[in-house]
C-alpha positions, -999 to +999 in steps of 0.1 A: -311-488+937-308-471+904-302-438+921-274-451+943-257-467+912-259-433+894-243-416+924-215-442+926-207-438+890-207-400+892-182-402+921-160-427+901-160-403+871-151-374+894-122-392+910-108-403+876-112-368+861-099-351+893-130-329+895-159-326+919-191-347+915-211-315+910-189-306+880-195-341+865-232-336+869-232-302+852-211-314+823-231-346+817-264-328+819-253-302+793-253-273+817-217-263+809-206-258+773-168-254+776-165-219+760-127-218+770-102-243+756-092-255+791-128-261+801-136-278+768-108-303+773-120-310+808-155-316+796-143-339+768-122-359+794-153-363+817-175-374+788-149-400+776-146-414+812-184-416+815-186-434+781-160-459+792-180-466+824-213-469+804-228-441+823-261-425+812-276-395+830-309-401+846-337-390+824-360-384+853-333-364+871-328-342+841-366-337+838-369-326+874-340-301+870-355-287+839-390-287+852-401-303+819-402-338+805-402-330+767-430-356+766-466-353+753-492-380+760-518-390+735-549-402+753-573-424+735-601-449+745-588-484+752-621-497+738-614-480+704-576-479+698-580-474+661-543-472+653-545-485+617-555-469+584-561-432+584-561-431+622-526-446+622-515-420+597-528-393+619-508-406+649-477-409+627-480-372+617-483-363+654-451-382+662-432-365+634-445-329+642-436-333+679-403-350+672-392-321+650-397-299+680-378-323+702-408-338+720-417-374+725-452-387+720-464-414+745-496-434+736-518-439+766-550-459+762-576-448+788-600-474+803-623-478+833-594-480+858-580-446+847-615-431+849-621-445+884-587-435+897-580-401+882-549-396+904-532-418+878-532-390+854-524-363+880-492-383+890-479-387+854-453-363+843-462-349+809-457-314+795-490-315+775-518-337+763-534-346+730-568-363+733-581-383+704-616-394+695-634-392+729-631-377+763-652-390+792-665-362+815-647-376+845-614-375+826-621-341+813-625-329+849-592-344+858-574-329+829-587-295+839-573-301+874-538-308+860-536-275+843-517-291+815-519-276+780-544-298+762-557-300+726-585-323+715-582-338+680-612-353+663-630-349+696-654-323+711-660-316+748-675-282+758-660-248+750-630-246+774-607-269+755-587-262+724-600-286+697-592-295+661-620-313+642-629-321+606-660-302+595-684-330+593-714-307+587-697-293+557-689-328+544-724-340+549-738-310+530-714-316+501-726-352+498-763-343+502-760-316+474-742-341+452-770-367+455-798-341+453-783-328+420-785-363+406-822-366+414-821-385+447-850-377+470-852-409+491-821-416+511-812-444+535-786-436+561-767-463+580-752-453+613-736-473+642-759-481+672-756-461+704-745-485+731-748-460+759-768-428+762-746-397+754-718-420+741-720-409+705-690-393+687-697-358+676-694-368+639-723-394+644-745-366+655-734-339+630-736-361+599-771-374+607-785-340+616-771-323+585-785-350+562-819-349+579-820-312+576-814-315+538-837-343+530-864-337+556-879-356+585-902-377+563-895-413+572-895-423+535-874-394+523-848-400+550-848-434+566-822-442+593-809-477+599-786-487+628-762-516+621-728-531+628-708-549+601-720-583+613-756-572+604-749-563+568-768-592+554-800-583+572-794-547+563-792-555+527-826-574+530-842-543+545-829-520+518-841-543+490-876-549+504-882-513+514-917-505+499-906-469+493-873-479+479-844-455+487-824-446+456-792-439+475-775-452+507-751-432+528-730-452+553-714-435+583-683-457+580-662-468+550-658-505+561-696-508+564-701-492+529-676-516+513-691-546+529-726-535+520-716-529+484-702-564+480-733-579+495-757-560+473-737-568+442-739-605+450-777-602+452-779-587+418-782-550+427-764-528+402-744-500+417-751-472+409-778-479+382-802-495+408-788-479+439-762-453+446-738-457+476-715-432+494-697-429+527-671-409+547-634-411+552-614-419+521-590-449+525-578-481+508-612-497+515-631-470+496-607-470+467-604-508+463-641-516+468-659-538+441-673-505+429-650-476+439-669-455+464-679-419+463-666-405+496-663-374+518-626-371+525-621-364+562-587-347+568-576-367+598-539-365+589-541-327+587-560-327+620-530-344+636-506-319+623-527-288+632-534-302+667-498-309+674-487-274+661-514-258+683-502-278+714-466-267+707-477-231+706-495-236+740-463-252+754-442-223+742-466-197+757-457-183+791-494-184+800-501-220+789-538-213+789-564-227+765-583-202+746-612-226+737-600-224+701-623-244+678-606-252+645-627-269+619-609-283+589-627-283+556-638-316+541-640-324+504-661-347+481-645-374+459-669-386+433-664-421+421-684-448+403-708-457+431-731-427+427-751-418+397-785-405+387-815-417+406-834-445+388-867-434+372 
């Protein structure tokens, strides 16, 4: 229906401008520039008639003629949209970087239906893909089949994808050294539970492994707790009755750290005199906590910019082949009031 309407309008414009329909199509699609005065006047006349008839060239038609769509899809897990805070800022910088290069960014949450019917992705028309946070093996296989230029951001899958990730091992080492220099030898680490085998984000693995390597495998020197925010009360109890009391707590996530800090303070724990507390990913929560939190700053906004730039380079390349480039962005430590010397 829409196509027939477009064709009717093109014929109407052609009749009024006394030109052929093919000339109208070329002018309105921008394929004729009007280098000569006579041609320029003709083009202007066609454009005015089209405007008076409220005609807009078909986007999909232009895309098929060009062989491109000027569109990039950002794939992310539907179960973890995470579009607020620093993740929202990361998406915003992707939008700006791509927009400056005349590309549109389409957000596409991927759920079970897309994983079961991978033809959904194969039938979509995108010039390239950005993948944020997680990539299911089934979807990774489908992306390989499309041949589309693809860059993973804050996400790791094998070695054949280009990927841009914050260096979580570096950040964990910085934090471990900071606490060690202040005399802390017994550390509690709070990490999210694993709901499904093999379903852990790379940062969950790298942070815990790095901290354990530094403080050792002794269950008292490095004690791991799994918890979600709803369990913070019972977590506080465990930390307070621990016979070999940890002198510092590191939380995987900033919201958990802020919630835990408030709970411990209500129970009379002095931070950092009795217990030091630190976390990852600087944000408003860490800065506005009851005791401002020492934090490893994870450069997610920079990751969005670098990943978008890398994808644009792939799109501009005649080869459009991933090199398996693994870009790790350095993390930094921001020391605030929540960490101090270990109590004697």
